[in-house]
N, C-alpha and C positions, 0 to 999 in steps of 0.2 A: 498483684492479679491484674491490675489496670494495664500494665505493659505487656502482659501475656495476651490480652484480648484485643489490644489496639484501641484506636480512637474511635468513639461513635460517629465522629463528624466524617469520616472517610466513607466513600461509597464501596459497599462490599463486593459490588460486581465490576470493579475496574477491570479486572482480568477479563472479563466478558467483552468489555470494548476493545481491548488490545487483540483479542483472538479474532473478534469480528473484523477489526482492521486489517489484520494479516489475511484472513479469509477473503476480505474485499479485495485486497491487493492480488493475491493469486488469481481470482476470478477475473479482474480487469486484465491482468497479464494474459491470462488464457484467451480471453476476448480478442485482445489485440494481436496475438499470435495466429488465432484463428482467421481473423480478417486478413492479415498479412498473407497467409497460406492461401486463402480462397482467392484473393487477388492474383497470386502467382500462378493460379491454376492447378493447384494440388488435387489429386483425385480423391484423397482422404484429408480434407483439412482439418477435421477435428482430431483425428488420430495423430497427424503430423504436429500440430499446434501442442498436443500434450507431450510428445516426445521432445519437441524444442525446449519446452519449460523444464522437463525432467533432464535434459542432457546439457544444461548450462555449465560447462566446466571452465570455460575461458573467463578468467576474472577481469572485471572492468579495469580499464587504465586508471591509474590513482586520481587523476583530475576528474574524471567521470565519477568514480566511486565517491570522491570527496563532495562533488555537487550532488549526487543521490542522497547521501545521508545529511547533508545541509537541507535538502527539500523535505527528507523524512523528519528530521528534528523540528524544523521550523513548523511544519504541520501539527507536530505532537504538541510544540509549545503553543500554538495558536488554538489547538482544540482545547488544551488545559485553561487557557485565559478565557475562552468563550465559556467553559464551563463554570470557571470561577465568577464571571460577570453576570451569568444569568441563573435564574431559579424557575422550578416548577416545570410546567409543560414546555415553555420556551426554551428552557435548557436542554431538554430531550431534542426538540427540533432542530436548535441552533448548533448543538454538538453533532447530531447526526449528519446535517449538511456540511458542517465544516469537515468532519471525518471523510465523507464522500468526495468532496472536492480535493482536499489534501492528498489522499490515497490515490486518487485519479491522476492528479499531476505527477505524483511520484512514480507510478507504474508506467505512465506515458513516457516520462523521461527515461526510464530505465529501458523501456522498449526501443525507443528512438536511438539511444546510445548503444544498444545491442545490435540493432539492425545496421548501423554504420560500421560497427566494428566487424561484423560478419561479412559485409559487402566488401571491406578492405582486404579481407583474407582470401 
């Protein structure tokens, strides 16, 4: 029965943190695309930015994809380490801040490499 229920030490809402991080990544990516479209003088930057995110069909070059995944996994590892080393209200604040910084760096790197790749085409 113990194996079926899992450990009581595990945070039962870990999946909410993962979904929150993915939603934050999508929101930051959208914001970066919106800013880029607005700077280029698009008539409808919000609509164009949404379509840019939806129409990402070109895969990243292997070296850019590798660096992107290293940034993602490093951010996840750092977040896990911060969660392990802190407790209570400090944990919530520290993990939240770490997630925001890590996801922002990841989204910004993907945005910059995608912009360079589209400029080359």
